[in-house]
N, C-alpha and C positions, 0 to 999 in steps of 0.2 A: 504493499499499499505507500504509495505515496504521500508526501507531506510537502506543500507549497509556501516557502517566505514570501510574502508579497509587499508592497508598497503599505497594504492598511495595515498588517500587522507590526511591519517599523514604525510607522507614525504611533500606531495606539502603543509598542512597548516605550516608544521615545517620551511620549506623552506621561504613561504612568510612572517612567524618572522624572518626570517633572523637568524635562530639557527645553531648552529654546533652541528655535530654528535657529538660531544665529549660534549658540553651541558646538563644539568640536565633538564629533561623537564617534565613539569607537565601540563600534556594535557586534556582540559576538549571538550569533543566530545560536538560539536554541538546540540542542539535541532531539532528534528524531526528524526532522527536515531532511527530504533527499532532494529537492528543487528550489533552487532560486529565481525567480520569474516575477523581477518587479516590473520589468519595462521603463517605457519613458513614464511613467504614472509615478514609479518612485522619487522624481523630482518636480511633480507637478506642472510638468510640461506641455500634457497633457489633457490635466483634469482642472487648471487654475487654484487648486485649492494650496493650502497652506504645508506644503511636504520637510519633510529632515533630511532628504537625498543629500543636498548640496552641503549640506555641515558635515556627513560622514566622511572621515579621514583616512578608519581603517576598519577591516572588517575579520571578523575570525568565525569561519565556517567548521562545525564541526564532523566528525570522522563519517557522519550519514547520507552528506551531499554527495550525489551524484551527478545532478546536472546545474551548470550555469546556462541558463537562457540568452538567446540574442540580445543585445543592446541594453542587457541587465546596467552595467555600470558604464554606459559610452557617456561622455560629458560629461563625468563625475568628477570627484575631487578627492577621492580614494587614494590615500599613497602607498597602503600595503594591505595585501590580503596573504592568509594561508591559504595555499592550496592543499586539499585533504587529499589521501592516498583513496577516498575512495572516490574520486571525480573521476568520472568516465566520459563524459560531453561538456562543451564548452560549444555555445551558440556563435552566430558570425557576428562581428562587429559587438563582442560582448565587453572589450573595455575600449573600446574605439574611442580615441583622444582625452582618455581617463589620465591623471595624473599618476598612473602606478608607475615605483621605481623601480622594483625587481619582480619579475615571473618565475616564482621555481616552483615550475609541474614535475620535476626529480622523482617525485614519490608518485606518482599519479600513474599507476603502472597499467591502467584501464583504459588509458587516453591513446586513443590511434590517430586520430586527426588534428592539427589548428587548422580552424576553419578560416575564413575569406575575412581581411581588413579587423580580427581579432584586437590587435594590440596595435593596429595603423594609427599613426598619429600620435601616440602617445610620447610627448616631447620630453617627458622624464625618465623615461624606463632606459636604463643602462644595463642590464644584465637579465638574459633568460635561460634557462635548465631546461631541458627536456628529459623525457623520459626514456629510456632505447626502444622503446616498443613504439613509439610515432614512425608512422609509416607515409604519412601526408602534410605537408605544410602547402596551404591553397594561394590563391592567388593575393596578394596585397597584405598576408596577413602580419608582418612585421613591419609593412611601408612607413615610409614619410617619417620616423621617429626622431630626424633635426630635418625639418625643411623648412626653408627661412619664410618663404611665402604665409607658412601656416603656423609655425612656432609659434610658441607661446614667450614673453618676455623670461627669461634666467632659464631656458630651455636647455637639455645637457643633448648628448649623443649618444643614441645605442650602441655600447660598446663592445659587449659580449655576446655571443648565441653558444650553445654548446649544440653540437648537431648528434641525433642519436644513430647508434648504430644501424638500426632498420629501417632507414628513411629510405624511400625507395624515390616520393614524388615532390618535389617542389615548383608551386604554383610561380606562373608567371607575376615579377614584382615583387616577390614575396619578401624580399628583402632590399628593393629599390629605397634610395634617399637615405642612407645610413652612411652617412661619411666617415665615420670614425669606429665601422663595424670591423671586428676582429671574430671571425668564423672558426669555431675548434670543432674537427670531425672526431668521434672517438671511432677506434676500429675495433675490428671484433678479436680477441686474443686466442 
């Protein structure tokens, strides 16, 4: 049985803790949720209602989370998130233009695909660690993480990506416009 954590649960949790919309919020998603699906409503973009999404800077996901749906953290101020070993699916554009600094997916052994635009335009992203069982990195997955026309003030370059041993396909422009990028390729022993 799947349990989904969405923007209504986030808002209720923040109000319960007497948070203000302007507070910097570190969120620990309660144990037992299997899916994170807050979409653009998370930030009040589609609803017009007061939301706590823009206040989020840190997210802790429990080991029960298997899915992060598309566009969940796009345009967010989230700088850090733990990726639980139970994670098997990330949706397209899940972190598009977020302020994430590091994406350590190395423990997510069930994750096989990095979807299109997943970490694109994340101008604060410096390091990415992928698990060995990732076989596909889709188009523009990590593109333009330092692209002058779009980058935020004070942005940094994506500097390090560790390519998994089992990778068989890299989509078009997967790493384009990352001028300071060093790619580390792990070899089978």
